[in-house]
N, CA, C and O atoms as a GROMACS GRO file, in nm:
protein
  164
    1UNK      N    1   2.604   6.380  -0.596
    1UNK     CA    2   2.594   6.501  -0.550
    1UNK      C    3   2.472   6.600  -0.611
    1UNK      O    4   2.374   6.650  -0.554
    2UNK      N    5   2.513   6.606  -0.736
    2UNK     CA    6   2.443   6.684  -0.835
    2UNK      C    7   2.293   6.630  -0.839
    2UNK      O    8   2.201   6.712  -0.836
    3UNK      N    9   2.266   6.501  -0.845
    3UNK     CA   10   2.130   6.454  -0.841
    3UNK      C   11   2.056   6.468  -0.690
    3UNK      O   12   1.934   6.451  -0.682
    4UNK      N   13   2.128   6.497  -0.583
    4UNK     CA   14   2.075   6.515  -0.465
    4UNK      C   15   2.013   6.644  -0.450
    4UNK      O   16   1.906   6.663  -0.392
    5UNK      N   17   2.091   6.742  -0.511
    5UNK     CA   18   2.065   6.872  -0.528
    5UNK      C   19   1.939   6.916  -0.624
    5UNK      O   20   1.849   6.995  -0.595
    6UNK      N   21   1.955   6.857  -0.722
    6UNK     CA   22   1.829   6.868  -0.807
    6UNK      C   23   1.705   6.800  -0.762
    6UNK      O   24   1.596   6.842  -0.802
    7UNK      N   25   1.712   6.706  -0.688
    7UNK     CA   26   1.594   6.633  -0.621
    7UNK      C   27   1.549   6.728  -0.528
    7UNK      O   28   1.427   6.746  -0.531
    8UNK      N   29   1.621   6.802  -0.436
    8UNK     CA   30   1.586   6.874  -0.331
    8UNK      C   31   1.528   6.995  -0.398
    8UNK      O   32   1.425   7.040  -0.346
    9UNK      N   33   1.577   7.059  -0.508
    9UNK     CA   34   1.511   7.190  -0.576
    9UNK      C   35   1.371   7.149  -0.644
    9UNK      O   36   1.271   7.221  -0.647
   10UNK      N   37   1.379   7.044  -0.688
   10UNK     CA   38   1.232   6.985  -0.750
   10UNK      C   39   1.127   6.964  -0.646
   10UNK      O   40   1.011   7.003  -0.660
   11UNK      N   41   1.173   6.900  -0.538
   11UNK     CA   42   1.068   6.885  -0.432
   11UNK      C   43   1.007   7.013  -0.367
   11UNK      O   44   0.892   7.033  -0.327
   12UNK      N   45   1.119   7.096  -0.367
   12UNK     CA   46   1.092   7.233  -0.315
   12UNK      C   47   1.018   7.293  -0.385
   12UNK      O   48   0.914   7.337  -0.335
   13UNK      N   49   1.045   7.312  -0.515
   13UNK     CA   50   0.941   7.391  -0.603
   13UNK      C   51   0.816   7.329  -0.600
   13UNK      O   52   0.721   7.407  -0.595
   14UNK      N   53   0.787   7.186  -0.604
   14UNK     CA   54   0.670   7.105  -0.603
   14UNK      C   55   0.577   7.178  -0.459
   14UNK      O   56   0.467   7.232  -0.470
   15UNK      N   57   0.639   7.166  -0.355
   15UNK     CA   58   0.586   7.209  -0.244
   15UNK      C   59   0.522   7.345  -0.248
   15UNK      O   60   0.408   7.375  -0.213
   16UNK      N   61   0.626   7.430  -0.301
   16UNK     CA   62   0.577   7.587  -0.309
   16UNK      C   63   0.481   7.598  -0.378
   16UNK      O   64   0.386   7.664  -0.335
   17UNK      N   65   0.473   7.523  -0.532
   17UNK     CA   66   0.369   7.556  -0.604
   17UNK      C   67   0.205   7.500  -0.549
   17UNK      O   68   0.096   7.554  -0.568
   18UNK      N   69   0.230   7.390  -0.487
   18UNK     CA   70   0.116   7.332  -0.402
   18UNK      C   71   0.072   7.428  -0.326
   18UNK      O   72  -0.042   7.467  -0.349
   19UNK      N   73   0.142   7.487  -0.229
   19UNK     CA   74   0.104   7.589  -0.114
   19UNK      C   75   0.046   7.710  -0.188
   19UNK      O   76  -0.048   7.769  -0.134
   20UNK      N   77   0.094   7.755  -0.310
   20UNK     CA   78   0.018   7.864  -0.347
   20UNK      C   79  -0.106   7.844  -0.421
   20UNK      O   80  -0.184   7.936  -0.447
   21UNK      N   81  -0.122   7.728  -0.453
   21UNK     CA   82  -0.254   7.688  -0.501
   21UNK      C   83  -0.350   7.677  -0.383
   21UNK      O   84  -0.456   7.738  -0.396
   22UNK      N   85  -0.330   7.614  -0.278
   22UNK     CA   86  -0.378   7.612  -0.152
   22UNK      C   87  -0.417   7.714  -0.101
   22UNK      O   88  -0.530   7.711  -0.052
   23UNK      N   89  -0.350   7.817  -0.095
   23UNK     CA   90  -0.363   7.941  -0.038
   23UNK      C   91  -0.459   8.034  -0.147
   23UNK      O   92  -0.527   8.122  -0.095
   24UNK      N   93  -0.465   8.020  -0.266
   24UNK     CA   94  -0.539   8.101  -0.345
   24UNK      C   95  -0.668   8.033  -0.346
   24UNK      O   96  -0.767   8.102  -0.373
   25UNK      N   97  -0.687   7.877  -0.314
   25UNK     CA   98  -0.832   7.825  -0.319
   25UNK      C   99  -0.888   7.861  -0.181
   25UNK      O  100  -1.010   7.871  -0.173
   26UNK      N  101  -0.815   7.883  -0.074
   26UNK     CA  102  -0.872   7.889   0.046
   26UNK      C  103  -0.924   8.058   0.047
   26UNK      O  104  -1.013   8.093   0.124
   27UNK      N  105  -0.855   8.157  -0.050
   27UNK     CA  106  -0.895   8.278  -0.038
   27UNK      C  107  -1.025   8.285  -0.132
   27UNK      O  108  -1.118   8.361  -0.107
   28UNK      N  109  -1.022   8.194  -0.249
   28UNK     CA  110  -1.161   8.224  -0.320
   28UNK      C  111  -1.273   8.152  -0.249
   28UNK      O  112  -1.387   8.174  -0.291
   29UNK      N  113  -1.257   8.070  -0.146
   29UNK     CA  114  -1.367   8.006  -0.084
   29UNK      C  115  -1.406   8.102   0.040
   29UNK      O  116  -1.523   8.110   0.077
   30UNK      N  117  -1.310   8.167   0.097
   30UNK     CA  118  -1.364   8.286   0.164
   30UNK      C  119  -1.450   8.396   0.108
   30UNK      O  120  -1.542   8.450   0.169
   31UNK      N  121  -1.406   8.427  -0.027
   31UNK     CA  122  -1.472   8.527  -0.091
   31UNK      C  123  -1.588   8.464  -0.109
   31UNK      O  124  -1.677   8.521  -0.046
   32UNK      N  125  -1.623   8.378  -0.163
   32UNK     CA  126  -1.743   8.301  -0.195
   32UNK      C  127  -1.844   8.310  -0.074
   32UNK      O  128  -1.961   8.348  -0.086
   33UNK      N  129  -1.782   8.269   0.049
   33UNK     CA  130  -1.860   8.291   0.172
   33UNK      C  131  -1.917   8.406   0.190
   33UNK      O  132  -2.034   8.415   0.227
   34UNK      N  133  -1.845   8.502   0.169
   34UNK     CA  134  -1.880   8.632   0.206
   34UNK      C  135  -1.983   8.704   0.111
   34UNK      O  136  -2.068   8.786   0.146
   35UNK      N  137  -1.954   8.648  -0.039
   35UNK     CA  138  -2.039   8.698  -0.124
   35UNK      C  139  -2.217   8.614  -0.082
   35UNK      O  140  -2.331   8.658  -0.098
   36UNK      N  141  -2.185   8.529  -0.046
   36UNK     CA  142  -2.327   8.440  -0.005
   36UNK      C  143  -2.384   8.492   0.096
   36UNK      O  144  -2.507   8.493   0.093
   37UNK      N  145  -2.319   8.547   0.208
   37UNK     CA  146  -2.374   8.632   0.332
   37UNK      C  147  -2.433   8.742   0.271
   37UNK      O  148  -2.551   8.763   0.298
   38UNK      N  149  -2.368   8.826   0.186
   38UNK     CA  150  -2.419   8.958   0.130
   38UNK      C  151  -2.540   8.953   0.059
   38UNK      O  152  -2.622   9.045   0.059
   39UNK      N  153  -2.558   8.816  -0.020
   39UNK     CA  154  -2.676   8.803  -0.089
   39UNK      C  155  -2.791   8.776  -0.003
   39UNK      O  156  -2.901   8.830  -0.016
   40UNK      N  157  -2.756   8.683   0.093
   40UNK     CA  158  -2.863   8.644   0.215
   40UNK      C  159  -2.934   8.758   0.281
   40UNK      O  160  -3.049   8.747   0.322
   41UNK      N  161  -2.855   8.880   0.292
   41UNK     CA  162  -2.920   8.988   0.351
   41UNK      C  163  -2.986   9.105   0.256
   41UNK      O  164  -3.043   9.202   0.307
   0.00000   0.00000   0.00000
């Protein structure tokens, strides 16, 4: 029982960390695109 709970906690934590990195990366991409548009005008 304890092993199942620990496995679920570790999987959940891994997904949360991966999601945060993905959202942060998407934000950086949008910021980069906005800077490129500003520099082009």
